[in-house]
C-alpha atoms as an extended CHARMM CRD file, in Angstrom:
* protein
*
        80  EXT
         1         1  MET       CA            -42.5300000000      -27.7760000000      -26.2450000000  PROA      1               0.0000000000
         2         2  THR       CA            -41.3030000000      -27.0080000000      -22.5980000000  PROA      2               0.0000000000
         3         3  LEU       CA            -39.6410000000      -24.1730000000      -21.1420000000  PROA      3               0.0000000000
         4         4  LYS       CA            -36.6070000000      -26.3230000000      -20.3900000000  PROA      4               0.0000000000
         5         5  SER       CA            -36.4160000000      -27.6620000000      -23.9930000000  PROA      5               0.0000000000
         6         6  ALA       CA            -36.5860000000      -24.2660000000      -25.2700000000  PROA      6               0.0000000000
         7         7  ILE       CA            -33.9680000000      -22.8810000000      -23.1630000000  PROA      7               0.0000000000
         8         8  THR       CA            -31.6980000000      -25.7220000000      -24.0560000000  PROA      8               0.0000000000
         9         9  ASN       CA            -32.5310000000      -25.4270000000      -27.8550000000  PROA      9               0.0000000000
        10        10  ARG       CA            -31.6540000000      -21.7950000000      -27.6560000000  PROA      10              0.0000000000
        11        11  VAL       CA            -28.2670000000      -22.4710000000      -26.0110000000  PROA      11              0.0000000000
        12        12  TYR       CA            -27.5990000000      -25.0810000000      -28.6760000000  PROA      12              0.0000000000
        13        13  GLU       CA            -28.6600000000      -22.5600000000      -31.3950000000  PROA      13              0.0000000000
        14        14  LEU       CA            -26.4530000000      -19.6470000000      -30.0160000000  PROA      14              0.0000000000
        15        15  CYS       CA            -23.4420000000      -21.9460000000      -29.5580000000  PROA      15              0.0000000000
        16        16  GLU       CA            -23.6040000000      -23.4150000000      -33.5440000000  PROA      16              0.0000000000
        17        17  GLU       CA            -23.8220000000      -19.8070000000      -34.4370000000  PROA      17              0.0000000000
        18        18  ARG       CA            -20.7500000000      -18.8490000000      -32.9150000000  PROA      18              0.0000000000
        19        19  GLY       CA            -18.6780000000      -22.2500000000      -33.1780000000  PROA      19              0.0000000000
        20        20  LEU       CA            -18.5120000000      -22.8690000000      -29.5440000000  PROA      20              0.0000000000
        21        21  ASN       CA            -18.9400000000      -26.1230000000      -27.3310000000  PROA      21              0.0000000000
        22        22  ALA       CA            -20.1360000000      -26.5500000000      -24.0810000000  PROA      22              0.0000000000
        23        23  ASN       CA            -16.6670000000      -25.6320000000      -22.4050000000  PROA      23              0.0000000000
        24        24  SER       CA            -15.8280000000      -22.4150000000      -24.4120000000  PROA      24              0.0000000000
        25        25  LEU       CA            -19.1960000000      -21.1900000000      -23.6670000000  PROA      25              0.0000000000
        26        26  ALA       CA            -18.5660000000      -21.7100000000      -19.8910000000  PROA      26              0.0000000000
        27        27  THR       CA            -15.3990000000      -20.0060000000      -20.2230000000  PROA      27              0.0000000000
        28        28  ILE       CA            -16.5090000000      -17.0230000000      -21.9790000000  PROA      28              0.0000000000
        29        29  CYS       CA            -19.5150000000      -16.7080000000      -19.7220000000  PROA      29              0.0000000000
        30        30  GLY       CA            -17.7350000000      -17.4390000000      -16.6370000000  PROA      30              0.0000000000
        31        31  VAL       CA            -19.5910000000      -20.2630000000      -15.3500000000  PROA      31              0.0000000000
        32        32  ASP       CA            -18.6610000000      -23.5890000000      -14.3110000000  PROA      32              0.0000000000
        33        33  PRO       CA            -18.7010000000      -26.0860000000      -17.2070000000  PROA      33              0.0000000000
        34        34  SER       CA            -21.0040000000      -28.4970000000      -15.2300000000  PROA      34              0.0000000000
        35        35  THR       CA            -23.6000000000      -25.6340000000      -14.9570000000  PROA      35              0.0000000000
        36        36  ILE       CA            -23.7580000000      -25.2650000000      -18.8970000000  PROA      36              0.0000000000
        37        37  TYR       CA            -23.9030000000      -29.4180000000      -19.1040000000  PROA      37              0.0000000000
        38        38  SER       CA            -26.6160000000      -29.3680000000      -16.7320000000  PROA      38              0.0000000000
        39        39  ILE       CA            -28.5440000000      -26.7470000000      -18.7600000000  PROA      39              0.0000000000
        40        40  LEU       CA            -27.8010000000      -28.9090000000      -21.9690000000  PROA      40              0.0000000000
        41        41  GLY       CA            -28.7270000000      -32.1640000000      -20.3170000000  PROA      41              0.0000000000
        42        42  GLU       CA            -31.3050000000      -33.6040000000      -18.1110000000  PROA      42              0.0000000000
        43        43  LYS       CA            -29.9470000000      -32.5450000000      -14.3870000000  PROA      43              0.0000000000
        44        44  SER       CA            -31.3100000000      -28.8220000000      -14.4590000000  PROA      44              0.0000000000
        45        45  LYS       CA            -35.0570000000      -28.7360000000      -14.9070000000  PROA      45              0.0000000000
        46        46  SER       CA            -35.3400000000      -24.9370000000      -14.7270000000  PROA      46              0.0000000000
        47        47  PRO       CA            -32.0700000000      -22.9300000000      -15.1780000000  PROA      47              0.0000000000
        48        48  GLU       CA            -31.9360000000      -19.8680000000      -12.8510000000  PROA      48              0.0000000000
        49        49  VAL       CA            -32.5020000000      -16.3380000000      -14.8220000000  PROA      49              0.0000000000
        50        50  ALA       CA            -29.1320000000      -15.1910000000      -13.1060000000  PROA      50              0.0000000000
        51        51  THR       CA            -27.4130000000      -18.0810000000      -15.0430000000  PROA      51              0.0000000000
        52        52  ILE       CA            -29.2190000000      -17.4290000000      -18.2700000000  PROA      52              0.0000000000
        53        53  LYS       CA            -27.9730000000      -13.6610000000      -17.9750000000  PROA      53              0.0000000000
        54        54  LYS       CA            -24.5970000000      -14.4340000000      -17.4140000000  PROA      54              0.0000000000
        55        55  ILE       CA            -24.8240000000      -16.7200000000      -20.5530000000  PROA      55              0.0000000000
        56        56  CYS       CA            -26.1070000000      -13.5590000000      -22.1870000000  PROA      56              0.0000000000
        57        57  ASP       CA            -23.5280000000      -11.3210000000      -20.9380000000  PROA      57              0.0000000000
        58        58  GLY       CA            -20.7590000000      -13.7680000000      -22.4180000000  PROA      58              0.0000000000
        59        59  LEU       CA            -22.4880000000      -13.9730000000      -25.8510000000  PROA      59              0.0000000000
        60        60  GLU       CA            -22.7900000000      -10.3380000000      -25.7520000000  PROA      60              0.0000000000
        61        61  ILE       CA            -26.5630000000      -10.1570000000      -26.2580000000  PROA      61              0.0000000000
        62        62  THR       CA            -29.5630000000       -9.2470000000      -24.0670000000  PROA      62              0.0000000000
        63        63  LEU       CA            -32.1640000000      -11.3320000000      -22.2120000000  PROA      63              0.0000000000
        64        64  GLY       CA            -34.7060000000      -10.1330000000      -24.7120000000  PROA      64              0.0000000000
        65        65  GLN       CA            -32.5490000000      -11.1280000000      -27.6300000000  PROA      65              0.0000000000
        66        66  PHE       CA            -32.2940000000      -14.9020000000      -25.7890000000  PROA      66              0.0000000000
        67        67  PHE       CA            -35.9270000000      -15.1450000000      -25.5070000000  PROA      67              0.0000000000
        68        68  SER       CA            -37.1780000000      -13.6470000000      -28.8150000000  PROA      68              0.0000000000
        69        69  THR       CA            -37.6020000000      -16.7680000000      -30.6460000000  PROA      69              0.0000000000
        70        70  PRO       CA            -40.6430000000      -18.1120000000      -32.0910000000  PROA      70              0.0000000000
        71        71  GLU       CA            -40.2960000000      -21.1390000000      -29.8290000000  PROA      71              0.0000000000
        72        72  PHE       CA            -40.4050000000      -19.1170000000      -26.9070000000  PROA      72              0.0000000000
        73        73  ASP       CA            -43.2930000000      -17.4160000000      -28.2050000000  PROA      73              0.0000000000
        74        74  SER       CA            -45.2500000000      -20.3700000000      -28.6590000000  PROA      74              0.0000000000
        75        75  LEU       CA            -45.0680000000      -21.5870000000      -25.1800000000  PROA      75              0.0000000000
        76        76  GLU       CA            -48.2050000000      -22.6170000000      -23.3820000000  PROA      76              0.0000000000
        77        77  GLN       CA            -48.6200000000      -20.6120000000      -20.3070000000  PROA      77              0.0000000000
        78        78  GLU       CA            -47.6140000000      -22.7550000000      -17.3150000000  PROA      78              0.0000000000
        79        79  ILE       CA            -49.9350000000      -21.1000000000      -14.7100000000  PROA      79              0.0000000000
        80        80  LYS       CA            -53.6560000000      -20.9190000000      -15.4450000000  PROA      80              0.0000000000
């Protein structure tokens, strides 16, 4: 699993929990829908932390809550 796929999976998971689609997520987070679609698709290889923070703010969770999942915990170290 890559960092990108872990982020994508987490955004999908949070949307599913809240019954949101990409457009409604973009609206509540105050970001352009194309930004959400690029994170969920192949266009964005590494979403910016500022964008993830906006998503967290819109969903009323902390960055810690966003990244506190087994998927992120099990990622391989990228810099050795």
